[in-house]
PyMOL Python script that loads the backbone (N, CA, C, O; Angstrom):
from pymol import cmd

cmd.read_pdbstr("""\
ATOM      1  N   UNK A   1     -39.945  -1.610  47.283  1.00  0.00           N
ATOM      2  CA  UNK A   1     -38.725  -1.831  47.101  1.00  0.00           C
ATOM      3  C   UNK A   1     -38.204  -0.062  46.981  1.00  0.00           C
ATOM      4  O   UNK A   1     -38.672   0.734  46.167  1.00  0.00           O
ATOM      5  N   UNK A   2     -37.426   0.165  47.736  1.00  0.00           N
ATOM      6  CA  UNK A   2     -36.500   0.846  47.805  1.00  0.00           C
ATOM      7  C   UNK A   2     -36.479   1.782  46.232  1.00  0.00           C
ATOM      8  O   UNK A   2     -36.997   2.894  46.123  1.00  0.00           O
ATOM      9  N   UNK A   3     -35.757   1.040  45.087  1.00  0.00           N
ATOM     10  CA  UNK A   3     -35.626   1.387  43.759  1.00  0.00           C
ATOM     11  C   UNK A   3     -36.697   1.844  43.024  1.00  0.00           C
ATOM     12  O   UNK A   3     -36.420   2.257  41.897  1.00  0.00           O
ATOM     13  N   UNK A   4     -38.026   1.881  43.426  1.00  0.00           N
ATOM     14  CA  UNK A   4     -39.799   1.710  43.214  1.00  0.00           C
ATOM     15  C   UNK A   4     -40.538   2.278  44.162  1.00  0.00           C
ATOM     16  O   UNK A   4     -41.348   1.594  44.789  1.00  0.00           O
ATOM     17  N   UNK A   5     -40.305   4.168  44.512  1.00  0.00           N
ATOM     18  CA  UNK A   5     -41.460   3.838  45.166  1.00  0.00           C
ATOM     19  C   UNK A   5     -42.797   4.235  45.249  1.00  0.00           C
ATOM     20  O   UNK A   5     -43.530   4.452  46.214  1.00  0.00           O
ATOM     21  N   UNK A   6     -42.982   4.290  43.917  1.00  0.00           N
ATOM     22  CA  UNK A   6     -43.791   5.138  43.412  1.00  0.00           C
ATOM     23  C   UNK A   6     -44.736   3.633  42.769  1.00  0.00           C
ATOM     24  O   UNK A   6     -45.723   3.636  42.032  1.00  0.00           O
ATOM     25  N   UNK A   7     -44.453   3.179  42.998  1.00  0.00           N
ATOM     26  CA  UNK A   7     -45.000   1.408  42.763  1.00  0.00           C
ATOM     27  C   UNK A   7     -45.808   0.789  43.902  1.00  0.00           C
ATOM     28  O   UNK A   7     -45.618   0.796  45.118  1.00  0.00           O
ATOM     29  N   UNK A   8     -46.778   0.245  43.132  1.00  0.00           N
ATOM     30  CA  UNK A   8     -47.888  -0.114  44.509  1.00  0.00           C
ATOM     31  C   UNK A   8     -47.814  -1.919  44.193  1.00  0.00           C
ATOM     32  O   UNK A   8     -48.377  -2.529  43.285  1.00  0.00           O
ATOM     33  N   UNK A   9     -46.817  -2.532  45.410  1.00  0.00           N
ATOM     34  CA  UNK A   9     -46.814  -4.106  44.532  1.00  0.00           C
ATOM     35  C   UNK A   9     -48.156  -4.349  44.622  1.00  0.00           C
ATOM     36  O   UNK A   9     -47.949  -5.408  45.214  1.00  0.00           O
ATOM     37  N   UNK A  10     -49.769  -4.292  44.538  1.00  0.00           N
ATOM     38  CA  UNK A  10     -50.164  -5.109  44.167  1.00  0.00           C
ATOM     39  C   UNK A  10     -50.752  -4.597  43.078  1.00  0.00           C
ATOM     40  O   UNK A  10     -51.976  -4.725  43.063  1.00  0.00           O
ATOM     41  N   UNK A  11     -50.141  -3.922  41.937  1.00  0.00           N
ATOM     42  CA  UNK A  11     -49.775  -3.250  41.235  1.00  0.00           C
ATOM     43  C   UNK A  11     -48.737  -3.957  39.788  1.00  0.00           C
ATOM     44  O   UNK A  11     -48.430  -3.588  38.655  1.00  0.00           O
ATOM     45  N   UNK A  12     -48.470  -5.206  40.718  1.00  0.00           N
ATOM     46  CA  UNK A  12     -47.430  -5.669  39.718  1.00  0.00           C
ATOM     47  C   UNK A  12     -47.439  -6.904  39.858  1.00  0.00           C
ATOM     48  O   UNK A  12     -47.265  -7.665  40.810  1.00  0.00           O
ATOM     49  N   UNK A  13     -47.753  -7.061  38.365  1.00  0.00           N
ATOM     50  CA  UNK A  13     -47.883  -8.515  38.132  1.00  0.00           C
ATOM     51  C   UNK A  13     -45.737  -9.531  38.419  1.00  0.00           C
ATOM     52  O   UNK A  13     -44.573  -9.149  38.539  1.00  0.00           O
ATOM     53  N   UNK A  14     -46.515 -10.876  38.381  1.00  0.00           N
ATOM     54  CA  UNK A  14     -45.204 -11.366  38.575  1.00  0.00           C
ATOM     55  C   UNK A  14     -44.072 -11.536  37.465  1.00  0.00           C
ATOM     56  O   UNK A  14     -42.882 -11.644  37.761  1.00  0.00           O
ATOM     57  N   UNK A  15     -44.621 -11.553  35.982  1.00  0.00           N
ATOM     58  CA  UNK A  15     -43.641 -10.601  35.151  1.00  0.00           C
ATOM     59  C   UNK A  15     -42.857  -9.941  35.128  1.00  0.00           C
ATOM     60  O   UNK A  15     -41.692 -10.160  34.799  1.00  0.00           O
ATOM     61  N   UNK A  16     -43.614  -8.441  35.673  1.00  0.00           N
ATOM     62  CA  UNK A  16     -42.954  -7.599  35.382  1.00  0.00           C
ATOM     63  C   UNK A  16     -42.196  -7.233  37.082  1.00  0.00           C
ATOM     64  O   UNK A  16     -41.443  -6.381  37.555  1.00  0.00           O
ATOM     65  N   UNK A  17     -42.819  -8.262  37.489  1.00  0.00           N
ATOM     66  CA  UNK A  17     -42.139  -8.197  39.223  1.00  0.00           C
ATOM     67  C   UNK A  17     -40.649  -8.894  39.040  1.00  0.00           C
ATOM     68  O   UNK A  17     -39.769  -8.812  39.897  1.00  0.00           O
ATOM     69  N   UNK A  18     -40.521  -9.562  37.839  1.00  0.00           N
ATOM     70  CA  UNK A  18     -39.378 -10.535  37.775  1.00  0.00           C
ATOM     71  C   UNK A  18     -38.483  -9.585  37.020  1.00  0.00           C
ATOM     72  O   UNK A  18     -37.288  -9.581  37.316  1.00  0.00           O
ATOM     73  N   UNK A  19     -38.892  -8.844  36.153  1.00  0.00           N
ATOM     74  CA  UNK A  19     -37.865  -7.348  35.042  1.00  0.00           C
ATOM     75  C   UNK A  19     -37.588  -6.356  36.301  1.00  0.00           C
ATOM     76  O   UNK A  19     -36.493  -5.808  36.425  1.00  0.00           O
ATOM     77  N   UNK A  20     -38.630  -6.163  37.209  1.00  0.00           N
ATOM     78  CA  UNK A  20     -37.834  -4.990  38.270  1.00  0.00           C
ATOM     79  C   UNK A  20     -36.889  -5.257  39.048  1.00  0.00           C
ATOM     80  O   UNK A  20     -35.948  -4.541  39.388  1.00  0.00           O
ATOM     81  N   UNK A  21     -37.329  -7.081  39.549  1.00  0.00           N
ATOM     82  CA  UNK A  21     -36.236  -7.432  40.168  1.00  0.00           C
ATOM     83  C   UNK A  21     -34.957  -7.339  39.471  1.00  0.00           C
ATOM     84  O   UNK A  21     -34.035  -6.883  40.147  1.00  0.00           O
ATOM     85  N   UNK A  22     -34.632  -7.757  37.957  1.00  0.00           N
ATOM     86  CA  UNK A  22     -33.423  -7.859  37.758  1.00  0.00           C
ATOM     87  C   UNK A  22     -33.250  -7.213  37.154  1.00  0.00           C
ATOM     88  O   UNK A  22     -32.923  -7.731  36.087  1.00  0.00           O
ATOM     89  N   UNK A  23     -33.253  -5.683  37.102  1.00  0.00           N
ATOM     90  CA  UNK A  23     -32.707  -4.021  36.657  1.00  0.00           C
ATOM     91  C   UNK A  23     -32.567  -3.517  37.898  1.00  0.00           C
ATOM     92  O   UNK A  23     -32.286  -2.319  37.896  1.00  0.00           O
ATOM     93  N   UNK A  24     -32.697  -4.180  39.287  1.00  0.00           N
ATOM     94  CA  UNK A  24     -31.943  -3.636  40.117  1.00  0.00           C
ATOM     95  C   UNK A  24     -30.319  -3.855  39.878  1.00  0.00           C
ATOM     96  O   UNK A  24     -29.711  -4.798  39.371  1.00  0.00           O
ATOM     97  N   UNK A  25     -29.837  -2.540  40.475  1.00  0.00           N
ATOM     98  CA  UNK A  25     -28.692  -2.599  40.830  1.00  0.00           C
ATOM     99  C   UNK A  25     -28.037  -3.653  41.175  1.00  0.00           C
ATOM    100  O   UNK A  25     -28.758  -4.309  41.926  1.00  0.00           O
ATOM    101  N   UNK A  26     -26.513  -4.420  40.927  1.00  0.00           N
ATOM    102  CA  UNK A  26     -26.046  -5.377  41.295  1.00  0.00           C
ATOM    103  C   UNK A  26     -26.638  -6.903  41.629  1.00  0.00           C
ATOM    104  O   UNK A  26     -26.306  -7.840  42.355  1.00  0.00           O
ATOM    105  N   UNK A  27     -27.516  -6.665  40.850  1.00  0.00           N
ATOM    106  CA  UNK A  27     -28.309  -8.177  40.376  1.00  0.00           C
ATOM    107  C   UNK A  27     -27.424  -8.837  39.312  1.00  0.00           C
ATOM    108  O   UNK A  27     -27.415  -8.619  38.101  1.00  0.00           O
ATOM    109  N   UNK A  28     -26.672  -9.702  40.035  1.00  0.00           N
ATOM    110  CA  UNK A  28     -25.905 -10.922  39.038  1.00  0.00           C
ATOM    111  C   UNK A  28     -26.406 -12.419  39.566  1.00  0.00           C
ATOM    112  O   UNK A  28     -25.445 -13.137  39.846  1.00  0.00           O
ATOM    113  N   UNK A  29     -27.618 -13.001  39.749  1.00  0.00           N
ATOM    114  CA  UNK A  29     -28.103 -14.240  39.992  1.00  0.00           C
ATOM    115  C   UNK A  29     -28.823 -14.183  38.193  1.00  0.00           C
ATOM    116  O   UNK A  29     -29.236 -13.257  37.494  1.00  0.00           O
ATOM    117  N   UNK A  30     -28.677 -15.769  37.973  1.00  0.00           N
ATOM    118  CA  UNK A  30     -29.094 -16.118  36.953  1.00  0.00           C
ATOM    119  C   UNK A  30     -30.936 -16.334  37.029  1.00  0.00           C
ATOM    120  O   UNK A  30     -31.468 -17.224  37.694  1.00  0.00           O
ATOM    121  N   UNK A  31     -31.786 -15.183  36.094  1.00  0.00           N
ATOM    122  CA  UNK A  31     -32.572 -15.102  36.111  1.00  0.00           C
ATOM    123  C   UNK A  31     -33.781 -16.004  35.953  1.00  0.00           C
ATOM    124  O   UNK A  31     -34.987 -15.867  36.162  1.00  0.00           O
ATOM    125  N   UNK A  32     -32.643 -17.427  35.299  1.00  0.00           N
ATOM    126  CA  UNK A  32     -34.021 -18.423  34.925  1.00  0.00           C
ATOM    127  C   UNK A  32     -34.034 -19.395  35.861  1.00  0.00           C
ATOM    128  O   UNK A  32     -34.663 -20.416  35.581  1.00  0.00           O
ATOM    129  N   UNK A  33     -33.446 -19.319  36.988  1.00  0.00           N
ATOM    130  CA  UNK A  33     -33.126 -19.782  38.495  1.00  0.00           C
ATOM    131  C   UNK A  33     -34.332 -18.865  39.329  1.00  0.00           C
ATOM    132  O   UNK A  33     -34.232 -18.728  40.549  1.00  0.00           O
ATOM    133  N   UNK A  34     -35.567 -18.204  38.505  1.00  0.00           N
ATOM    134  CA  UNK A  34     -36.471 -17.458  39.525  1.00  0.00           C
ATOM    135  C   UNK A  34     -37.761 -18.307  39.201  1.00  0.00           C
ATOM    136  O   UNK A  34     -38.040 -18.716  38.074  1.00  0.00           O
ATOM    137  N   UNK A  35     -38.436 -18.495  40.230  1.00  0.00           N
ATOM    138  CA  UNK A  35     -39.395 -19.511  40.526  1.00  0.00           C
ATOM    139  C   UNK A  35     -40.971 -18.538  40.658  1.00  0.00           C
ATOM    140  O   UNK A  35     -41.147 -17.511  41.313  1.00  0.00           O
ATOM    141  N   UNK A  36     -41.436 -18.890  40.252  1.00  0.00           N
ATOM    142  CA  UNK A  36     -43.133 -18.294  41.087  1.00  0.00           C
ATOM    143  C   UNK A  36     -43.018 -18.126  42.365  1.00  0.00           C
ATOM    144  O   UNK A  36     -43.454 -17.102  42.890  1.00  0.00           O
ATOM    145  N   UNK A  37     -42.382 -19.148  43.114  1.00  0.00           N
ATOM    146  CA  UNK A  37     -42.262 -19.232  44.429  1.00  0.00           C
ATOM    147  C   UNK A  37     -41.994 -17.770  45.141  1.00  0.00           C
ATOM    148  O   UNK A  37     -42.632 -17.245  46.053  1.00  0.00           O
ATOM    149  N   UNK A  38     -40.501 -17.142  44.214  1.00  0.00           N
ATOM    150  CA  UNK A  38     -40.219 -16.978  45.199  1.00  0.00           C
ATOM    151  C   UNK A  38     -40.491 -15.459  45.074  1.00  0.00           C
ATOM    152  O   UNK A  38     -40.217 -14.612  45.925  1.00  0.00           O
ATOM    153  N   UNK A  39     -41.037 -15.270  43.954  1.00  0.00           N
ATOM    154  CA  UNK A  39     -41.219 -13.654  42.788  1.00  0.00           C
ATOM    155  C   UNK A  39     -42.852 -13.654  44.013  1.00  0.00           C
ATOM    156  O   UNK A  39     -42.822 -12.562  44.581  1.00  0.00           O
ATOM    157  N   UNK A  40     -43.978 -14.393  44.460  1.00  0.00           N
ATOM    158  CA  UNK A  40     -44.080 -14.170  45.328  1.00  0.00           C
ATOM    159  C   UNK A  40     -43.971 -14.381  47.171  1.00  0.00           C
ATOM    160  O   UNK A  40     -44.880 -14.386  48.002  1.00  0.00           O
ATOM    161  N   UNK A  41     -43.219 -14.461  47.260  1.00  0.00           N
ATOM    162  CA  UNK A  41     -42.703 -14.292  48.378  1.00  0.00           C
ATOM    163  C   UNK A  41     -41.783 -12.683  48.478  1.00  0.00           C
ATOM    164  O   UNK A  41     -41.866 -11.796  49.329  1.00  0.00           O
ATOM    165  N   UNK A  42     -41.061 -12.766  47.435  1.00  0.00           N
ATOM    166  CA  UNK A  42     -40.328 -11.404  47.247  1.00  0.00           C
ATOM    167  C   UNK A  42     -41.899  -9.996  47.437  1.00  0.00           C
ATOM    168  O   UNK A  42     -42.030  -8.913  48.007  1.00  0.00           O
ATOM    169  N   UNK A  43     -42.517 -10.636  46.826  1.00  0.00           N
ATOM    170  CA  UNK A  43     -44.323  -9.204  46.158  1.00  0.00           C
ATOM    171  C   UNK A  43     -44.618  -9.222  47.847  1.00  0.00           C
ATOM    172  O   UNK A  43     -44.922  -8.216  48.489  1.00  0.00           O
ATOM    173  N   UNK A  44     -44.439 -10.755  48.481  1.00  0.00           N
ATOM    174  CA  UNK A  44     -44.911 -10.777  50.275  1.00  0.00           C
ATOM    175  C   UNK A  44     -44.609  -9.524  51.408  1.00  0.00           C
ATOM    176  O   UNK A  44     -45.259  -8.852  52.210  1.00  0.00           O
ATOM    177  N   UNK A  45     -43.380  -9.639  51.004  1.00  0.00           N
ATOM    178  CA  UNK A  45     -42.418  -8.795  51.703  1.00  0.00           C
ATOM    179  C   UNK A  45     -42.533  -7.507  51.610  1.00  0.00           C
ATOM    180  O   UNK A  45     -42.660  -6.729  52.555  1.00  0.00           O
ATOM    181  N   UNK A  46     -42.466  -7.078  49.744  1.00  0.00           N
ATOM    182  CA  UNK A  46     -42.815  -5.967  48.942  1.00  0.00           C
ATOM    183  C   UNK A  46     -43.847  -5.488  50.358  1.00  0.00           C
ATOM    184  O   UNK A  46     -43.322  -5.244  51.445  1.00  0.00           O
ATOM    185  N   UNK A  47     -45.514  -5.393  50.123  1.00  0.00           N
ATOM    186  CA  UNK A  47     -46.483  -5.518  50.568  1.00  0.00           C
ATOM    187  C   UNK A  47     -46.136  -5.387  52.230  1.00  0.00           C
ATOM    188  O   UNK A  47     -46.882  -4.640  52.863  1.00  0.00           O
ATOM    189  N   UNK A  48     -45.399  -5.852  52.728  1.00  0.00           N
ATOM    190  CA  UNK A  48     -45.435  -5.863  54.517  1.00  0.00           C
ATOM    191  C   UNK A  48     -44.589  -4.825  54.573  1.00  0.00           C
ATOM    192  O   UNK A  48     -44.353  -4.372  55.693  1.00  0.00           O
ATOM    193  N   UNK A  49     -44.012  -4.279  53.528  1.00  0.00           N
ATOM    194  CA  UNK A  49     -42.709  -3.457  54.254  1.00  0.00           C
ATOM    195  C   UNK A  49     -44.022  -2.054  53.912  1.00  0.00           C
ATOM    196  O   UNK A  49     -44.319  -1.223  54.771  1.00  0.00           O
ATOM    197  N   UNK A  50     -44.579  -2.084  52.630  1.00  0.00           N
ATOM    198  CA  UNK A  50     -45.046  -0.504  52.237  1.00  0.00           C
ATOM    199  C   UNK A  50     -46.013  -0.312  52.657  1.00  0.00           C
ATOM    200  O   UNK A  50     -46.402   0.853  52.737  1.00  0.00           O
ATOM    201  N   UNK A  51     -47.020  -1.657  53.220  1.00  0.00           N
ATOM    202  CA  UNK A  51     -48.093  -1.653  54.406  1.00  0.00           C
ATOM    203  C   UNK A  51     -47.445  -1.285  56.053  1.00  0.00           C
ATOM    204  O   UNK A  51     -48.074  -1.158  57.103  1.00  0.00           O
ATOM    205  N   UNK A  52     -46.344  -1.205  55.863  1.00  0.00           N
ATOM    206  CA  UNK A  52     -46.357  -1.642  57.304  1.00  0.00           C
ATOM    207  C   UNK A  52     -46.536  -2.311  58.397  1.00  0.00           C
ATOM    208  O   UNK A  52     -46.436  -2.029  59.591  1.00  0.00           O
ATOM    209  N   UNK A  53     -46.929  -3.608  57.579  1.00  0.00           N
ATOM    210  CA  UNK A  53     -47.296  -4.662  58.954  1.00  0.00           C
ATOM    211  C   UNK A  53     -46.204  -5.302  59.633  1.00  0.00           C
ATOM    212  O   UNK A  53     -46.422  -6.042  60.593  1.00  0.00           O
TER     213      UNK A  53
END
""", "prot")
cmd.dss("prot")
cmd.show_as("cartoon", "prot")
cmd.util.cbc("prot")
cmd.orient("prot")
């Protein structure tokens, strides 16, 4: 993610990823609506961007 360039998506667990996403500027969604599937999708896109896939 742009806001966490020092982080490796492979080293971030889903709970930590949820916390990182919720702390992003402008995040105003309901954290209770976050599912494992959504977090996995975010992590996949983050990995693809980080590795230029």
